[in-house]
N, C-alpha and C positions, 0 to 999 in steps of 0.2 A: 523583438523576437528574432532569434537567430534563423537563419536559413535551414532548410532541411538538409540533413545529411547527404552527400553526393549518393547515388544509387550505387555507384561502383565500390562503395566503402560499407555500405549498410551490411552486407553478408560477412564482413570481417569483424565487426564490433561484437564483443563477448568476452567470456573468460576462458582461459587456457591453463592447463597444467594441474598438478595436484594440490591437495588441500594446504600443504605446508609450502608452497611455491607458486602462487597464483600469479598469472601474467594477465593483466587487466588490458584490453585493447578497447579504446573508445574514440569518439569523433570530437573534436573542438575545433570551432573556426574553419569548419570545411576541410580539415585534414585529420589524419589518423594520429593518434597519440598511444604511447604504451607506458603503462604503469608497472613497473618491474621491480622485484625484490621489496615490495610494499611502499617504498619510500621515494622512489626514483621516477618521476614523469618524463618521457621523452618525446618531443614531437618527430614525427618520421616522415621522410621524404620518399616519395614514390619514385622508383628507378627502373620499374620494368613490371610486367604483368604479374600482380599479386606480391610483388617484391619492394620492400621498404628499407630505407638505410637508416640507421641511428645517427644522430648529430655528431659532429666532430668534438664533441666534449662529452665528459662523463666516462662512466665505466665502460660503454660499449662503443668507443671510437672505432669506426671502420666495420663495424658488424652491420648485419642485415637481418630482418625477418622476412620469412618466405612463407606464404600461406598456401594451403592446399584447399580447394573448394569441392563440393559434391555438384551433381547436375543441376540442382536448384540455385547454385550460386552461393550457398552458405559454406563458410570455412569449416573444416573438420579438424585442422590442426594448424599451429604455427611453429616453425622452424625458427627459433631466436638464438642468434650467435653460436649455431650448431647444435642447439639442444631441442628435441621435439617436444612440444607441449600440446597434447591432445585437447581438443574443445571440451570444455565442461558444459554439458548439455543440461543447463538449469532453467532454461527458458520453458515455459509452458506452451502446448500446443495452441493453435489460433482458435479463440473462442472459449477456452477453458481456464481452471484456476489451476496454480501449480499446487496449491495446498488441498490435499486431500487424505483423509484418514478412514480406517475401517473401524466403526465404533465397537467398543468392547461388547456391548449388549444392544439388542434392538432398541431403536430410538422410542418406539411407542412405548415399551416398557420402563424405560428411564423417564420418559414424559409424566407417566402416572405417578410414579414415585416422586418426581421433583414438584408436581403440582400440589401433592398432599404434604410436601415438607414445609418447614417454617424457615424464613430468613433469619440470620443471627440478630441477637437483641443488641441494641445500641442505645448508649447514654450520651447526653449532652443537649445543647440547644440547637435545634435545627429550624430552617425555614419551612414553612408550610409548602407541600409538592404543589406546583402550578404548571403542569405539562401543557406546552402549547405545540398544536400540530403545524409543522414547518410550511407545509403547502398551503395552509389557510392564513398564514402571515404574508406569503407571497407564492401565487401559484405558478411562477415562473421557475421557482426550485424544482429540479427533477428528482425523481426517485427510481432507483434500481436496488430494491430492498432484496439482497441475495438471500436472506433467511427466510423469505416468504416464497422461495423457488427451491430447487433441487441443486441449483448451481452454488454450492458452498461447501465447506471442508467436510461436513458430513455425509453430502450427498443425498439429502432429503429435506423436505420442507419442514421448518420449525415455527415460523410465524403463522398464524391463520389470515393475517392481512398485510399487504404491502405499505404500511405507514411508517411514518417517523415523527417523533415527539422529543423535545427538549425543555428543561425548566425554562420558564419565561425569560429570564435575564439572558440565559445562554442561547436562547433561539432568537432573540431581537439582536444580539451580538452577530449571529450567523447571518441572518437578513442583512444587517449593514454590510458585512463582508461580501455578501452576494451583489448588493447593490453598487459597491466599489468596483467590483469585477466587471460589471456590465459596461462600463464606460470604456473597458478594453476589449469587449467583444466576447465575455466569458461569462458563464454562471456555474452554480454549484449543483453537483449530482450527488445525492446521499446513498450510502450503502446501508447504514445502520445508525441508530441514535440511541434513545431510550431503550433498554433492555430488560424486560422482567427479571427478577431475580432467578426464578425457576428455570429460565432458559440458560443462564449460567451454570446452573447445577447439572442441567442436562449436558453441556458442553464438557464439564469436568469428569462426570461419571462416564462419558462416552470415550474420553480421549486416554490412549495407553500412558503409561507412566513416563516413557522416554519423551512423550510429546507434551507433557503437562506444562510446559513453559509457554505453549501457544495460548493458553485458556486462563481465566481468572478462577482463583480458589473461592467457591461459594461460601465458605467459612468467613471470609473478609468482604465478599462482595467485589463489584467492579465500579469504575466511575460510569460506565454505561447504565448500570443499575440504579445510579444516582440522578440520571437523566441530564448529566452535564458532559457527556463525551459523544464525539460523532465520528464516523467513518465516511470520508467523502472524497470526490475528485472534482475536476473541471469539465464542462461540456462547452463546445463551441456554439454561440448563439446562432450563426448563420446555417450550420449544418445540423444542428441538435445533436450531434454525436460527441461522445466523450473524446477527450484528448489523449495522446499517446503519451504515458508516463514511463519512466524507467523500467518499472515492474508492474505486474498485474495487481489488483487488489487482493488481499489476503494471501500473499505469495510468501512462502517460508523459507526465502533465500536471502543473501546479503543485499541483493538488488532493492529489497523492500526498505533498507535503512535511509533515513532522511539524509545523510551525508554521502551516500554511496556514489563513488567518482565515475562509475563507468556509465554506458549508454551514449546518446547522442546530446548534442548541445541544446537542441529544442525540448527533448524530453526533460531535461535538468532545468531548463528555464520555466517550463510548466509547473514542475514540482516546486520551485522556489517562489513563482508567482502565487500559487495557492498557499504556501507557508506564510508569505509576507501579509497577504491579505487577512488570513486567520489570525495570525499573531498581533496584527493592528487592532483587532477586537478582542483581545484579552484571552486567546487561546494559546495553548503551548503544544508543540508536536511531540508525538511519542517518537524518540530517536531510532526506534527499530520499525517503525511503521510510517511512512511518510504520509498516508491517508487518515491517520488516526489522531484527533486533536482533543484536549481536555480543556474545558473552560475554567477560569481561574477561580471561581466560587464553588468548584465540585465538592469541597468539603462541608458545603452549607446544608447539604440535603441528605435525609436518610436513604438507606437501601430501598428501593420500590420493587413491588412485586405485582402491581395491576397488570392484567392482560390489556391489550389494546382496546378490546370491545368495552372495557369498563372506565376508559378514561373520558372524562368529560372536559372536552377542549373547547 
């Protein structure tokens, strides 16, 4: 595990500049790096207070980056090679989600319609549904089911209970990943797993057209509906607290991408550790969401619509 980023650098890590010319400033091996013009990563050398020099090779030989900080020590802009790059304030406030939308209609109204609706018909040979409750397979798996609280993108409680289920082969594979991580001092913390189809319909009907890319179309269903997808992160066994990843869960910025280059070395290390543990057990990461993994047999199951209270686990 990499050492924590030096405190003097933490306030400088982030994104700067406009959408068409983003300057990524990140920590690697205890020093600051700059990814500029999309393809050129440069190690920076500190030469003064909040002043860093580009290396003597590449496009910026002899140039510097000078940061301006606010009173809290967080950089507000970076002046790189004489060009001002204002900070892109994409990070969420502490203790909140980045992703939050205003539902198109009251969620209670959408829920009534969704519960009364019927999932799309499917043909083919499917396995029998066998949803296993994760904490009953291993009680050291932690839950933080956001949709059973108001701390989610709709800002209101969706699930009646904070529970997590998966089809048994996927659930057992997840438990194996959890056990493998234990030897390294970490465990799995679940945000969401099996999701009844009516919930997917609530999400779709609540979301404005411009944000539909965030949610699954109920006409097709989602892998969550089939019981073979999971949203999760790592927690530290000693402290019991979640580790710090590059982005928050359910964040709608590029920081959520599985290959996002920014952040700090330790954050990226945690992200890769989670990915390796899950992929070793037959899961595949969603490229745009480091926390979302689909089990390899997801096609084997029908779209499910049972509420948690009716699942016989």
